[in-house]
Phi, psi and omega in degrees: 000132181283145180285164178297322177299313183293319180302310181303316181298318184296319181289330180292318179295319180300328182264005183277158182300157182296333182269010181284146180302149180293151179296152175275101184302321180290321178297318177297320177297321177295321181290323173300319180303318186290326177289319181289333181290319180297317181293322175298317177299315182299316178293324179294319179291321181295331182262002187289339183096189180296150183234124176257126181246137174257115185236077181068238185274005188238138171254134178237128176249121177246114179235095189070234182269354181272128178239123181236125180242136181226130165282127189239344181286134185278161178308319180302328177297310180295320176302312179298321177293324182295315181296318180296335179286342181295306180293330177294323177300310181302315177302312183289329177291317194250006186305318183256013185256130176211140182093201187305140178281121175284163185300319181302315185290319181299315180297318180296319178295326180293318177297319184292313182297328181291323180288321177298318183293320179295317180296317179304324180289339181256011184300322181298341179266355178275158187276055175273138168306138182308325181294335185263356189291322182296328182291317179296327175295318177302309186299309183289323180294318179295321179295316181296322181293318178300313182292320178295324177295314179297316178301314184298318181281333185076021183204164173250124181284147179301130178080359184290321178291319179300314183300318177301314183297319177302314184287327184270341181309313179298325179289327179286330173293323177295318176299318179296320177298316182293319177296327180294314176302320182292314180303310182295326178293321183287322176299312180298321182296316178296313188295324176297315182298314181284333172296322174295321182295316187289323181060236184288349176277352185299321180294346179263005183292135169244156182235135175239119179259115176275129182199173181268166183297319183292333180272002191292317179292122181066023180306138192294317178290325177298310176302314183301306188285330174299315177290321182293321183262006177068030179268130183273353183202163174281147178115353173262261175280347183238121182235138174264123180262092183284121176066015181257087184273040185214128182301318184294322182288326176295318179291325174299322176298314178303319180296322175299316177298320179301312182284316183295320182297317182291322178295319181298315182294318185290317188269323187244355180065024183215112189292346182249006184304319180269010173268007178229167177298125180298331179276353191295323179286327175292326176295317181301315183294318181293317180291332175296315183283330185223076182296140178299146181238000000 
């Protein structure tokens, strides 16, 4: 069956003037390929089974025409992140500042230290595990002390920001470990419930994790689902959608993985050959023989 794209081209040629140049058959075949590729992706996605999508603090299960969304991160996770962002805010504000404080930076610091002191007084009411409360106090007290010292002197001493970052770094690492545990526990709880709901459809499940470029390496949900589904790498049943904060675009990426994975296996005996630049191996060989100068 001819594709709609091919039919449109044929009609265009039929209505063209007699002296029009003949169509480029190879270019038309290439256009047909792109249309067929889009159709193949749509078929692959329709038959792929249920899809679980991780969208920040939301898990989405798409099973046929049914879409279920659940906010899954617990309050304690957000509280740990909010505390950890205080010293990071100081760093990005002061990273290039040394010497006398200019008015915009001083004003920002005065506002921030007021908020930090207010937050410090309310820490006990936040949902931190008791064992982590002292750490949050250290982070906020250290941040406030840094700011108050700078405001008092009206200047940022050489190496002061870097030293602060080094001291607080281990505390932020500990907060990150606690936040990871909270997220994984919540993720596991929801996945167990959906696994029971899917029943016999579970083995056909695909997962799409939406995330940013900087979080791609060791991304927490990616690690979890690769282990859960026995995947040795990203790109099979578990796909990372980098920078695609849109469900339909992320699903289209999954469809691309499904079709390209099948073609990779069929043509090259390697399911991930088309998950990399097809020209990459040729480029490596050329550059080995002709190093850039």
